[in-house]
C-alpha positions in Angstrom: -40.8 46.9 43.7 -39.1 46.2 40.4 -36.1 44.6 42.2 -38.4 42.5 44.3 -40.2 41.3 41.3 -37.2 39.6 39.8 -36.5 37.5 42.9 -38.2 34.2 43.9 -39.9 34.6 47.3 -39.0 31.9 49.9 -42.5 30.5 49.7 -41.9 29.5 46.1 -38.3 28.2 46.4 -38.0 24.9 44.5 -41.5 25.5 42.8 -40.6 28.1 40.2 -37.5 29.3 38.6 -36.4 32.7 37.1 -37.8 31.8 33.7 -41.3 31.0 35.1 -41.3 34.1 37.3 -40.5 36.2 34.2 -43.3 34.4 32.3 -45.7 35.2 35.2 -44.8 38.9 35.0 -45.1 39.0 31.2 -48.5 37.3 31.4 -49.8 39.8 34.0 -48.4 42.7 32.0 -50.0 41.6 28.8 -53.4 40.9 30.4 -53.4 44.3 32.2 -52.3 46.2 29.1 -55.0 44.5 27.0 -57.6 45.0 29.6 -56.8 48.7 29.6 -57.0 48.9 25.8 -60.4 47.1 25.9 -61.7 49.5 28.6 -60.5 52.6 26.7 -62.2 51.3 23.5 -65.4 50.7 25.3 -65.4 54.2 26.9 -64.6 55.9 23.6 -67.5 54.1 21.9 -69.8 55.1 24.7 -68.7 58.7 24.6 -69.1 58.8 20.8 -72.6 57.3 21.0 -73.8 59.8 23.6 -72.0 63.0 22.6 -71.7 62.7 18.8 -75.4 62.7 18.1 -75.7 58.9 17.6 -78.0 58.5 20.6 -80.1 61.3 19.2 -80.4 59.7 15.8 -81.1 56.2 17.3 -83.6 57.5 19.8 -85.5 59.6 17.3 -85.5 56.8 14.7 -87.0 54.3 17.2 -89.6 56.9 18.3 -90.6 57.5 14.7 -91.7 53.9 14.4 -94.7 54.6 16.7 -94.5 51.1 18.2 -96.3 50.2 21.5 -94.4 51.4 24.6 -93.3 47.9 25.8 -92.2 46.8 22.3 -90.3 50.1 21.8 -88.4 49.6 25.1 -87.6 46.0 24.4 -86.3 46.8 20.9 -84.4 49.9 22.1 -82.3 47.9 24.6 -82.1 44.7 22.6 -80.4 46.4 19.6 -78.0 48.2 21.9 -77.1 44.9 23.7 -76.5 43.2 20.3 -74.2 46.1 19.2 -72.2 45.9 22.5 -72.0 42.1 22.1 -70.6 42.1 18.6 -68.2 45.0 19.3 -66.7 42.8 22.1 -66.1 39.8 19.8 -62.6 40.8 18.5 -61.4 41.5 22.1 -62.7 38.2 23.4 -61.2 36.3 20.5 -57.8 38.0 20.9 -57.8 37.3 24.7 -58.8 33.7 24.2 -56.8 32.6 21.1 -53.9 35.0 21.4 -53.0 35.7 25.0 -54.4 32.6 26.6 -52.9 30.4 23.8 -49.5 32.1 24.1 -49.2 31.3 27.8 -50.6 27.7 27.5 -54.0 28.1 29.1 -56.5 28.0 26.2 -57.8 24.5 25.2 -60.9 25.8 23.4 -61.3 25.2 19.7 -62.8 27.9 17.5 -65.8 25.7 16.9 -66.5 25.3 20.6 -66.1 29.0 21.1 -68.6 29.6 18.3 -71.0 27.1 19.9 -70.7 28.8 23.3 -71.2 32.2 21.8 -74.4 31.2 20.0 -75.8 29.6 23.2 -74.8 32.7 25.3 -76.3 35.0 22.6 -79.7 33.1 22.6 -79.8 32.8 26.4 -79.1 36.5 26.9 -81.7 37.4 24.3 -84.3 35.4 26.2 -83.3 36.8 29.6 -83.2 40.4 28.4 -86.5 40.0 26.7 -88.1 38.7 29.9 -86.7 41.4 32.0 -87.4 44.3 29.6 -91.0 43.1 28.8 -91.7 42.7 32.6 -90.0 46.0 33.5 -91.8 48.2 30.9 -95.1 46.5 31.7 -94.6 47.4 35.3 -93.8 51.0 34.3 -97.0 51.2 32.3 -99.1 49.5 34.9 -97.9 51.6 37.9 -96.4 54.9 36.6 -95.8 56.3 40.2 -94.5 53.2 41.9 -92.8 51.2 39.1 -89.4 51.7 40.8 -90.6 49.6 43.7 -92.2 46.8 41.7 -89.2 46.5 39.4 -86.9 46.2 42.4 -89.1 43.4 43.7 -89.3 41.7 40.3 -85.5 41.8 39.8 -84.9 40.3 43.3 -87.4 37.4 42.7 -86.0 36.8 39.2 -82.4 36.6 40.4 -83.4 34.1 43.0 -85.3 32.1 40.4 -82.2 32.1 38.1 -80.1 30.8 41.0 -82.5 27.9 41.4 -82.7 26.9 37.7 -79.2 27.7 36.5 -77.6 24.4 37.8 -80.2 22.3 35.9 -81.0 24.4 32.8 -78.2 26.8 31.9 -74.9 25.3 33.2 -75.4 21.9 31.5 -75.7 23.7 28.2 -72.0 24.6 28.4 -70.4 21.9 30.6 -70.7 18.2 31.3 -71.2 17.4 35.0 -70.3 13.9 36.3 -70.0 12.4 39.7 -66.5 12.2 41.3 -65.1 8.7 40.8 -62.8 8.8 43.8 -65.0 7.4 46.6 -62.5 8.2 49.3 -62.3 11.9 48.3 -66.1 12.1 47.9 -66.5 10.7 51.5 -64.0 13.2 52.9 -65.8 16.1 51.1 -69.2 15.0 52.5 -67.7 14.7 56.0 -66.2 18.2 55.6 -69.5 19.7 54.3 -71.5 18.0 57.1 -69.1 19.4 59.7 -69.8 22.9 58.3 -73.5 22.3 58.3 -73.8 22.1 54.5 -76.0 19.4 53.0 -75.0 19.5 49.3 -77.3 17.4 47.1 -74.4 16.4 44.8 -70.6 16.5 44.5 -69.7 16.9 40.8 -66.8 17.2 38.5 -67.0 19.7 35.6 -65.1 19.3 32.3 -63.4 22.6 32.5 -60.3 21.3 30.7 -62.3 21.5 27.4 -62.0 25.3 27.6 -59.0 26.2 29.8 -56.3 24.9 32.0 -57.2 27.3 34.8 -58.4 25.6 38.0 -61.3 26.3 40.4 -64.0 24.9 42.7 -67.3 26.4 43.7 -70.8 26.0 45.1 -73.8 26.6 43.0 -77.5 26.7 43.6 -79.4 27.2 46.9 -81.7 25.0 48.9 -82.2 21.6 47.4 -80.3 22.6 44.2 -77.0 23.2 46.2 -74.0 21.5 44.6 -70.3 21.3 45.2 -68.5 21.5 41.8 -64.8 20.7 41.2 -62.9 21.5 38.1 -61.3 18.4 36.5 -58.1 20.4 36.3 -58.2 21.0 40.0 -58.6 17.3 40.7 -55.7 16.4 38.5 -53.3 18.8 40.1 -54.2 18.7 43.8 -53.8 16.1 46.5 -56.8 15.1 48.5 -55.7 17.4 51.4 -55.2 20.3 49.1 -58.6 19.8 47.4 -60.3 19.7 50.8 -58.5 22.9 51.8 -59.7 24.7 48.7 -63.2 23.5 49.3 -63.0 24.5 53.0 -62.2 28.0 51.8 -65.3 28.1 49.6 -67.3 26.6 52.5 -65.9 29.5 54.6 -67.6 32.0 52.4 -70.9 30.2 53.1 -70.3 29.9 56.9 -69.5 33.6 57.1 -72.6 34.5 55.0 -70.6 36.5 52.6 -72.9 35.9 49.7 -75.9 36.8 51.8 -74.2 40.0 53.0 -73.4 41.0 49.4 -76.9 40.3 48.2 -78.4 42.4 51.0 -76.0 45.2 50.3 -76.7 45.0 46.5 -80.5 45.0 47.1 -80.3 48.1 49.4 -78.2 50.0 46.9 -80.6 48.8 44.1 -83.6 50.0 46.1 -82.1 53.5 46.6 -80.8 53.7 43.0 -84.2 52.8 41.5 -86.0 55.4 43.7 -83.4 58.1 42.7 -83.8 57.1 39.1 -87.5 57.5 39.3 -87.2 61.0 40.8 -84.7 62.1 38.2 -86.7 60.7 35.3 -89.8 62.7 36.4 -88.2 65.8 34.9 -86.4 66.6 31.7 -83.1 67.8 33.1 -81.2 64.8 31.6 -82.6 65.5 28.1 -81.6 69.2 28.4 -78.2 68.5 29.8 -77.3 66.0 26.9 -79.3 67.9 24.2 -81.6 65.0 23.4 -84.3 66.1 20.9 -86.9 63.4 21.3 -88.3 62.8 24.8 -88.3 59.1 25.6 -87.9 57.2 28.8 -85.4 54.9 27.1 -83.0 57.7 26.4 -83.2 58.8 30.0 -82.4 55.3 31.2 -79.3 55.3 29.0 -78.1 58.6 30.3 -78.7 57.6 33.8 -76.7 54.4 33.3 -73.8 56.5 31.9 -73.8 58.9 34.9 -74.2 56.0 37.3 -71.1 54.4 35.9 -69.1 57.6 36.5 -70.5 58.2 40.0 -69.8 54.6 41.0 -66.1 54.7 40.2 -65.0 56.1 43.7 -66.9 53.1 45.3 -65.0 50.4 43.4 -62.0 50.4 45.9 -64.5 50.1 48.8 -66.1 47.0 47.2 -62.6 45.6 46.5 -61.6 46.1 50.1 -64.6 44.2 51.5 -64.2 41.3 49.0 -60.5 41.0 50.1 -61.6 41.0 53.7 -64.1 38.2 52.9 -61.3 36.2 51.3 -59.1 36.5 54.4 -62.1 35.4 56.5 -62.6 32.4 54.2 -58.9 31.5 54.5 -59.2 31.5 58.3 -62.4 29.5 58.1 -60.5 26.9 55.9 -58.0 26.4 58.7 -60.7 26.2 61.3 -62.5 23.5 59.4 -59.5 21.4 58.5 -57.0 22.3 61.1 -54.5 22.2 58.3 -53.1 25.5 57.0 -50.1 23.9 55.2 -52.4 22.1 52.7 -54.1 25.4 51.8 -50.6 27.0 51.5 -49.4 24.3 49.1 -52.7 24.5 47.2 -52.2 28.3 46.8 -48.6 27.8 45.6 -49.8 25.3 43.0 -52.7 27.5 41.9 -50.3 30.4 41.6 -47.8 28.5 39.6 -50.4 26.9 37.3 -52.3 30.1 36.7 -49.2 32.4 36.5 -50.5 34.6 39.3 -48.6 37.9 39.7 -46.5 37.5 42.9 -45.7 41.2 43.1 -48.7 43.3 42.2 -48.4 47.1 42.8 -50.2 48.1 46.1 -52.2 50.8 44.4 -53.4 48.3 41.8 -54.3 45.9 44.5 -56.3 48.6 46.4 -58.2 49.6 43.3 -58.9 46.3 41.5 -58.0 43.2 43.5 -60.9 41.1 44.8 -58.4 38.8 46.6 -55.4 39.7 48.7 -52.1 39.2 46.9 -51.0 35.6 46.9 -48.0 36.1 49.1 -50.1 38.0 51.7 -52.5 35.1 51.8 -49.8 32.5 52.2 -48.1 34.4 55.0 -51.4 35.0 56.7 -52.2 31.2 56.6 -48.7 30.3 57.8 -49.4 32.5 60.9 -51.9 29.9 62.1 -49.4 27.1 62.4 -46.8 29.2 64.2 
């Protein structure tokens, strides 16, 4: 694998040189190493909080305030979320202004980062407050069936957020404008209509204010459905390549990948909430972790800790299905456009511009990759034109 990693694959001949290939490998190595350090730090903090009596101290202190149940629950999780948010700041800053700067991706100023952080902080506070107030009110209102009512509330709330996000939240961070190129817009509308998608608007997003990375996506549902293109994508891609990338995203919609993921998530959430309800009825968690003050909030924290551990073996399964979805979307792109070469050239450009790792380790792919490796995707697409 190491020997393969220093040679330029045939698909990239003339597009990259040895220096760029080495830069790609260095970028991937640095990102992976930093991600590992960040993950280890997070896990150490979590272990210290739970096993070094900090959860006990925090839980007992909050209980001693004798606040109403709903207020206590809201405050318990809000303070913890703030702590987690502020502990992550050094890692976010290093990733953005050190690693991304070093490899030429970051275009964000410290002032813009601060503005984004404040907006995100305020929005997350409002969202968390709404969810926690509603959740603990449902627990108080229906002690024996709260797990069902909370499941239903979270489902409705998530659908509501999908509706309002394109109009309320996304414009707080980005400027959306209509695509000036009328010929491209017409071709996009024709492609969308061919797929049975009636997007309300086709927009360009000013992504270049923050990063040189490129992307395209759909947002919203129903009448709020939009096609959004990064300005960086429009600058680097030809019309055919842009359409191929969009056709890939349309492929996800045609194959109902999002709907399938939502259904799977809701089924798992339903089972998880019911199991949580049954476990919380007893005090086994408090005994197991030596928690002195019996509160529902501490039980939820311990359940979340155990759930994270128990879910680890399922991560490769989720990655497998998302990679399968990506292959299906690549095939759908070809079926919609009849042009696999434009998608191949788009992937080559995206890989070059984003410094995508051309030779990821198969085990790392199996565990973490949500997309097939780029060379695998390119060779898969080329098979349609043979």
